[in-house]
C-alpha positions as CSV (number, residue, x, y, z in Angstrom):
1,M,-32.3,10.0,-11.5
2,T,-29.5,9.9,-14.1
3,G,-30.8,9.6,-17.6
4,V,-27.9,7.6,-19.1
5,L,-25.7,5.8,-16.5
6,V,-22.5,4.2,-17.8
7,V,-20.8,1.5,-15.8
8,G,-17.1,1.3,-16.5
9,G,-14.3,3.7,-17.3
10,G,-12.5,1.7,-20.0
11,F,-12.6,2.2,-23.7
12,A,-16.3,1.2,-24.2
13,G,-17.5,3.1,-21.1
14,L,-15.7,6.3,-22.0
15,W,-16.9,6.4,-25.6
16,A,-20.5,5.4,-24.5
17,A,-20.6,8.4,-22.1
18,L,-19.3,10.8,-24.8
19,A,-21.7,9.4,-27.4
20,A,-24.7,9.9,-25.1
21,A,-23.5,13.5,-24.3
22,R,-23.2,14.2,-28.1
23,V,-26.8,13.1,-28.6
24,A,-28.0,15.3,-25.7
25,D,-26.0,18.2,-27.0
26,E,-27.3,17.9,-30.5
27,S,-30.9,17.6,-29.4
28,G,-30.7,20.3,-26.8
29,A,-32.0,17.9,-24.1
30,T,-31.0,17.7,-20.5
31,L,-30.6,14.0,-20.0
32,G,-28.2,13.8,-17.2
33,I,-25.3,11.5,-18.1
34,A,-22.9,9.9,-15.6
35,L,-20.1,7.4,-15.7
36,V,-19.3,5.3,-12.6
37,S,-16.0,3.7,-12.1
38,P,-13.6,3.0,-9.2
39,D,-10.8,4.6,-11.2
40,D,-10.8,8.1,-12.7
41,H,-8.1,7.1,-15.2
42,L,-8.2,5.1,-18.5
43,T,-5.5,2.5,-18.5
44,M,-4.1,1.9,-22.0
45,R,-4.4,-1.8,-21.4
46,P,-3.3,-2.9,-24.9
47,R,0.1,-1.4,-24.2
48,L,0.8,-3.0,-20.8
49,Y,3.3,-5.4,-22.4
50,E,5.6,-2.4,-23.0
51,P,8.3,-1.0,-20.7
52,Y,7.4,2.0,-18.4
53,P,3.8,0.9,-17.7
54,E,3.5,3.9,-15.2
55,R,3.1,6.1,-18.2
56,L,0.2,4.3,-19.7
57,R,-2.7,6.1,-18.0
58,E,-4.9,9.0,-19.1
59,P,-7.1,11.0,-16.7
60,L,-10.8,10.7,-17.4
61,R,-12.2,13.8,-15.6
62,P,-10.9,16.5,-18.0
63,I,-12.5,14.7,-20.9
64,L,-15.8,14.0,-19.1
65,D,-16.0,17.5,-17.6
66,A,-15.6,19.0,-21.1
67,A,-18.4,16.8,-22.4
68,G,-20.7,17.5,-19.5
69,V,-20.6,14.0,-18.1
70,R,-20.6,13.5,-14.4
71,F,-17.9,11.2,-13.0
72,I,-19.0,9.0,-10.0
73,G,-16.1,7.3,-8.2
74,G,-17.2,3.9,-6.9
75,A,-17.5,0.2,-7.6
76,V,-20.8,-1.2,-8.8
77,T,-21.9,-4.1,-6.7
78,D,-25.2,-5.2,-8.2
79,I,-27.8,-4.3,-10.8
80,D,-31.5,-4.4,-10.1
81,A,-33.1,-4.3,-13.5
82,T,-36.7,-4.4,-12.1
83,R,-36.2,-1.2,-10.1
84,A,-33.7,0.3,-12.6
85,T,-31.1,0.9,-10.0
86,I,-27.5,-0.1,-9.3
87,G,-25.7,-0.6,-6.0
88,V,-22.4,1.3,-5.6
89,T,-19.7,1.3,-3.0
90,M,-18.5,4.9,-3.2
91,S,-14.8,5.7,-3.1
92,D,-15.4,7.1,0.4
93,G,-16.9,3.9,1.6
94,R,-20.6,4.9,1.5
95,E,-23.2,2.5,0.0
96,E,-25.6,4.1,-2.4
97,R,-28.2,3.1,-4.9
98,L,-28.4,5.1,-8.2
99,A,-31.4,5.1,-10.5
100,Y,-31.2,5.3,-14.2
101,G,-33.3,5.7,-17.3
102,R,-30.9,3.7,-19.5
103,L,-27.9,1.8,-18.3
104,V,-24.9,1.1,-20.5
105,L,-23.0,-1.8,-19.0
106,A,-19.3,-1.5,-20.0
107,A,-17.6,-3.0,-17.1
108,G,-14.8,-4.7,-19.1
109,S,-13.1,-8.0,-18.4
110,E,-10.5,-9.6,-16.1
111,L,-7.8,-12.2,-16.5
112,R,-9.3,-15.7,-16.6
113,P,-7.8,-17.6,-13.7
114,L,-5.3,-20.3,-14.7
115,P,-6.6,-23.5,-13.1
116,V,-3.1,-24.6,-11.9
117,P,-2.0,-25.0,-8.3
118,G,0.1,-22.2,-7.2
119,A,-0.8,-19.8,-10.0
120,A,-2.7,-17.4,-7.7
121,D,0.2,-17.2,-5.3
122,H,3.3,-17.3,-7.5
123,A,2.5,-15.9,-10.9
124,W,2.4,-12.4,-12.3
125,N,0.2,-10.9,-15.0
126,I,-0.2,-7.6,-17.0
127,D,-4.0,-7.6,-17.0
128,S,-4.4,-4.3,-15.1
129,Y,-2.4,-1.2,-14.4
130,A,-1.7,-2.4,-10.9
131,A,-0.6,-5.8,-12.1
132,A,1.7,-4.4,-14.8
133,I,3.3,-2.0,-12.3
134,A,3.9,-4.9,-9.8
135,L,5.5,-7.0,-12.5
136,D,7.7,-4.1,-13.6
137,R,9.0,-3.6,-10.0
138,H,9.6,-7.3,-9.8
139,L,11.6,-7.2,-13.1
140,H,13.6,-4.3,-11.7
141,A,14.5,-6.4,-8.7
142,M,15.5,-9.3,-10.9
143,A,17.7,-7.2,-13.1
144,H,19.6,-5.9,-10.0
145,T,19.8,-9.2,-8.0
146,P,21.8,-11.5,-10.2
147,D,22.5,-14.0,-7.5
148,D,18.9,-15.0,-6.9
149,P,17.9,-18.5,-8.2
150,G,16.2,-18.3,-11.6
151,H,16.7,-14.5,-11.6
152,D,17.5,-14.5,-15.3
153,T,14.6,-16.7,-16.5
154,V,11.1,-15.5,-17.4
155,A,8.4,-18.1,-18.2
156,I,5.3,-16.8,-20.0
157,I,2.3,-19.1,-20.0
158,G,0.1,-18.6,-23.1
159,A,1.4,-17.9,-26.6
160,G,-1.6,-15.8,-27.7
161,F,-1.6,-12.1,-28.6
162,T,-0.5,-10.9,-25.2
163,G,2.0,-13.7,-24.6
164,I,3.8,-13.1,-27.9
165,E,4.0,-9.3,-27.5
166,L,5.3,-9.7,-23.9
167,A,7.9,-12.4,-24.9
168,T,9.3,-10.3,-27.8
169,E,9.5,-7.2,-25.6
170,M,10.9,-8.8,-22.5
171,R,14.5,-8.0,-23.2
172,A,13.5,-4.3,-23.6
173,R,11.8,-4.5,-20.3
174,F,15.0,-5.5,-18.6
175,A,17.0,-2.9,-20.5
176,A,14.6,-0.2,-19.4
177,H,15.8,-0.8,-15.9
178,G,19.3,0.2,-16.8
179,R,20.8,-3.3,-17.1
180,P,21.6,-4.0,-20.8
181,D,23.7,-6.9,-19.5
182,A,20.7,-8.4,-17.9
183,A,18.6,-7.9,-21.0
184,S,21.1,-9.9,-23.1
185,R,21.4,-12.6,-20.5
186,V,17.7,-13.1,-19.7
187,R,16.2,-16.5,-20.7
188,V,12.6,-16.2,-22.0
189,V,10.5,-19.3,-22.3
190,L,7.0,-19.2,-23.9
191,I,4.7,-22.1,-22.9
192,E,1.6,-23.0,-25.0
193,Q,-0.7,-26.0,-24.6
194,A,-1.7,-25.9,-28.3
195,D,0.6,-27.2,-31.0
196,A,1.3,-23.8,-32.5
197,V,2.1,-20.3,-31.3
198,G,-0.8,-17.8,-31.7
199,P,-3.4,-20.6,-32.2
200,E,-6.2,-18.1,-32.4
201,L,-4.4,-16.0,-35.0
202,G,-4.3,-18.7,-37.7
203,G,-1.6,-19.7,-40.1
204,G,-1.2,-16.5,-42.0
205,P,0.9,-14.4,-39.6
206,R,2.6,-17.5,-38.0
207,P,5.8,-17.5,-40.1
208,A,6.4,-13.9,-39.1
209,I,5.7,-14.6,-35.5
210,E,7.9,-17.7,-35.3
211,A,10.8,-15.8,-37.0
212,A,10.4,-12.9,-34.5
213,L,10.5,-15.3,-31.6
214,R,13.6,-17.0,-33.0
215,A,15.3,-13.6,-33.5
216,A,14.4,-12.6,-29.9
217,N,15.9,-15.9,-28.7
218,V,12.7,-17.0,-27.1
219,E,12.4,-20.7,-26.2
220,I,9.1,-22.2,-27.1
221,R,7.3,-25.2,-25.4
222,L,4.4,-26.3,-27.5
223,G,1.8,-28.9,-26.5
224,A,2.9,-28.2,-23.0
225,R,0.6,-28.1,-20.0
226,V,1.7,-26.5,-16.7
227,A,1.2,-28.9,-13.8
228,H,1.9,-26.5,-11.0
229,I,3.7,-23.2,-10.2
230,E,5.8,-22.6,-7.1
231,A,8.1,-19.9,-5.7
232,G,11.1,-20.0,-8.1
233,G,9.6,-21.9,-11.0
234,L,7.1,-24.4,-12.4
235,A,6.6,-27.9,-13.5
236,L,5.1,-29.2,-16.7
237,A,2.9,-32.2,-17.0
238,N,5.6,-34.1,-18.9
239,G,7.8,-33.9,-15.8
240,E,10.1,-31.0,-17.0
241,R,10.8,-28.5,-14.2
242,L,11.8,-25.0,-15.0
243,R,13.6,-22.7,-12.5
244,A,12.3,-19.2,-13.1
245,A,12.0,-16.3,-10.7
246,T,9.4,-14.8,-13.0
247,V,6.3,-16.6,-14.2
248,V,3.7,-14.5,-16.1
249,V,0.3,-15.8,-16.9
250,T,-1.5,-14.6,-20.1
251,S,-4.4,-17.0,-20.1
252,G,-7.0,-14.9,-21.8
253,L,-10.0,-12.9,-20.5
254,R,-13.5,-13.3,-19.1
255,A,-16.2,-10.7,-18.7
256,N,-16.5,-8.8,-15.5
257,P,-18.5,-11.0,-13.0
258,L,-20.8,-8.0,-12.4
259,V,-22.9,-9.3,-15.3
260,R,-23.8,-12.4,-13.3
261,T,-26.0,-10.2,-11.0
262,L,-28.5,-9.9,-13.8
263,G,-29.2,-13.7,-13.7
264,L,-29.1,-14.0,-17.5
265,P,-27.4,-16.7,-19.6
266,T,-23.9,-15.8,-20.8
267,D,-21.5,-17.3,-23.3
268,D,-18.4,-19.2,-22.4
269,L,-16.5,-16.0,-21.9
270,G,-19.2,-14.7,-19.5
271,R,-20.5,-12.2,-22.0
272,L,-24.2,-11.1,-22.3
273,P,-25.9,-11.7,-25.6
274,V,-27.1,-8.4,-27.1
275,D,-29.3,-7.6,-30.1
276,D,-28.2,-5.6,-33.1
277,N,-28.8,-2.3,-31.2
278,L,-26.7,-3.6,-28.2
279,H,-29.7,-4.1,-25.9
280,V,-29.2,-7.0,-23.5
281,L,-31.5,-9.8,-24.5
282,G,-34.2,-10.6,-22.1
283,I,-34.1,-7.3,-20.1
284,D,-35.4,-3.8,-20.6
285,G,-33.4,-0.5,-20.3
286,I,-29.9,-2.1,-20.3
287,L,-27.4,-2.0,-23.1
288,A,-24.0,-3.7,-23.1
289,A,-20.7,-2.8,-24.9
290,G,-17.1,-3.9,-25.0
291,D,-15.9,-7.0,-23.3
292,V,-19.2,-7.8,-21.5
293,A,-21.2,-7.9,-24.7
294,R,-21.5,-10.8,-27.2
295,A,-22.3,-8.8,-30.3
296,R,-22.4,-9.6,-34.0
297,V,-20.1,-7.4,-36.0
298,D,-21.4,-8.3,-39.4
299,D,-24.0,-10.3,-41.3
300,D,-21.6,-13.3,-41.6
301,G,-21.9,-14.1,-38.0
302,H,-18.6,-12.9,-36.7
303,I,-18.6,-12.0,-33.0
304,A,-16.8,-9.0,-31.5
305,L,-13.6,-9.8,-29.7
306,M,-12.5,-8.6,-26.4
307,S,-10.4,-5.8,-27.9
308,C,-10.3,-2.0,-27.9
309,Q,-10.9,-2.2,-31.7
310,H,-14.4,-3.4,-31.0
311,A,-14.9,-1.8,-27.6
312,I,-14.5,1.8,-29.0
313,R,-17.1,1.4,-31.8
314,M,-19.5,-0.6,-29.5
315,G,-19.3,2.1,-26.9
316,R,-20.2,4.8,-29.3
317,V,-23.2,2.9,-30.7
318,A,-24.4,1.9,-27.2
319,G,-24.2,5.4,-25.8
320,D,-25.9,6.8,-28.9
321,N,-28.7,4.3,-28.7
322,A,-29.1,4.8,-24.9
323,A,-29.7,8.5,-25.4
324,C,-31.8,8.2,-28.5
325,G,-34.0,5.6,-26.7
326,L,-34.8,8.1,-24.0
327,L,-35.5,10.8,-26.6
328,G,-37.7,8.6,-28.7
329,R,-35.3,8.8,-31.7
330,S,-34.5,5.9,-34.0
331,L,-31.7,3.6,-33.1
332,R,-28.9,2.4,-35.2
333,P,-27.5,-1.2,-35.4
334,Y,-24.0,-2.0,-34.4
335,R,-21.9,-3.2,-37.3
336,Q,-18.1,-3.3,-37.7
337,P,-17.4,-5.5,-40.7
338,S,-13.8,-4.3,-41.2
339,Y,-11.4,-6.2,-39.0
340,V,-7.6,-6.0,-38.8
341,T,-4.9,-7.0,-36.3
342,C,-1.5,-5.5,-35.7
343,L,0.8,-7.6,-33.5
344,D,3.9,-6.1,-32.0
345,L,7.0,-8.3,-32.5
346,G,9.5,-6.3,-30.5
347,A,12.8,-5.7,-32.3
348,A,11.5,-7.7,-35.3
349,G,8.9,-5.0,-36.0
350,A,5.3,-6.1,-36.2
351,V,2.8,-8.0,-38.4
352,F,-0.3,-6.4,-39.8
353,T,-3.2,-8.5,-41.1
354,K,-6.5,-7.8,-42.7
355,G,-9.8,-9.6,-42.4
356,W,-11.1,-12.5,-40.3
357,G,-8.8,-14.8,-42.3
358,R,-5.9,-12.6,-41.1
359,T,-4.3,-12.1,-44.5
360,V,-0.8,-10.6,-43.9
361,Q,-0.5,-7.1,-45.4
362,H,2.7,-5.8,-43.8
363,V,5.6,-7.3,-41.8
364,G,8.6,-5.7,-40.1
365,D,9.3,-1.9,-40.0
366,A,6.3,-0.8,-42.0
367,A,3.9,-2.7,-39.7
368,K,5.9,-1.4,-36.7
369,R,5.3,2.2,-37.7
370,L,1.6,1.5,-37.9
371,K,1.7,-0.2,-34.6
372,R,3.4,2.8,-32.9
373,T,0.8,5.2,-34.4
374,I,-2.0,3.0,-33.1
375,N,-0.5,2.6,-29.7
376,T,0.5,6.2,-29.1
377,Q,-2.2,8.1,-30.9
378,R,-5.2,6.2,-32.3
379,I,-6.5,4.4,-29.2
380,Y,-6.2,7.4,-27.0
381,P,-9.2,9.5,-25.8
382,P,-10.1,12.6,-27.8
383,R,-8.7,16.0,-26.9
384,G,-9.6,19.5,-27.8
385,T,-12.7,21.7,-27.4
386,R,-16.1,20.4,-26.2
387,A,-17.3,20.4,-29.8
388,E,-14.3,18.4,-31.0
389,I,-14.6,15.8,-28.2
390,L,-18.3,15.3,-28.9
391,A,-17.8,15.1,-32.6
392,A,-15.3,12.3,-32.1
393,A,-18.0,10.3,-30.4
394,A,-20.3,10.1,-33.3
395,P,-21.1,6.5,-34.2
396,D,-20.1,7.1,-37.8
397,A,-16.9,8.9,-36.9
398,S,-13.7,7.2,-38.0
399,P,-13.0,4.4,-35.5
400,S,-9.6,5.7,-34.5
401,P,-8.0,5.0,-37.8
402,A,-4.3,4.9,-38.5
403,S,-3.0,5.3,-42.0
404,A,-1.4,2.1,-43.3
405,P,1.6,2.3,-45.7
406,D,-0.8,1.6,-48.6
407,G,-3.2,4.4,-47.6
408,K,-5.7,2.0,-46.1
409,T,-6.8,2.3,-42.4
410,A,-6.2,0.0,-39.5
411,I,-6.8,-0.2,-35.8
412,R,-5.4,-2.6,-33.2
413,A,-7.4,-5.7,-32.4
């Protein structure tokens, strides 16, 4: 039996495994810690709007091996909480059941399907490494086939965090394929059913966002609902038809459907409610972290978002508590009251906000420097010696901070 078994190799899962290994190392106990995932790489998912998505992967095994965590390649199919086992389809096709002392469920999230006819067959997305690579290959083809209908039009559905970053970066995506002429010619249309861009971001950063979209020559359709998507374009509910060889959906996330095998109530995003120590409510021996967990971040009732900012910290606390629970040590509550966002705005720089009210702190080049530091350094896995890797996984370790221009710290939401 594995003492601490972590399901998921994303941000929360990796940090949970390392945190559990740190507790075992510190206590001198042999717990047996393993991480199960169908992929032995960590995809830098927050960066998949950028050019060159093939570069945005980090191997897990060197990090896990250094920490003494066993990697198990396979996809989890079900969880039997009564017997404390999980079903796994191994990478070689074998079916196995693995037993655990504590389970950390960190299976992540997936793109919420857009309930529009044709979306599944004719739209692209950047929700996963494979999807981002597929879109990039498609964009390469569009940049080099100028006679195809709609080749120079990209329609992006959803003007949230991902949609805005993708829209302001789209010309750079075309330029990355060696066609600056295509980059200058491309028509980018951002479609949002709400009456404002970035509806979940509030009014604070909106002027900077709108200015960046204008500078990037992005057309905006607000209060617009997509009626259907087809090969070569889409139609809006108001009757407008848009010819576009590229339609990208950024419709938000939902928790991995694996959580449904527990038979417990979930929130409207499919997440499992957890207590302050990240134990799943109504079930013994299972903790949840990251995008599958509905967790309070502070005493004011704010709930963690589906973001690496919250996943990294949650993973550390969940892994720590899983190991401490097995060893009879005291647990620590998950709290993360500091909250910031840093939204990439392409050539216009970025916008950095602080607090749940998203008060703007920096706009333009200063925010862009911070964004680059976060994206290229702070969200990446720890490197170094075993001792350095384990030290980075302490719950109270700095949550991958980046120095802001005023000396404060920030991390991408």
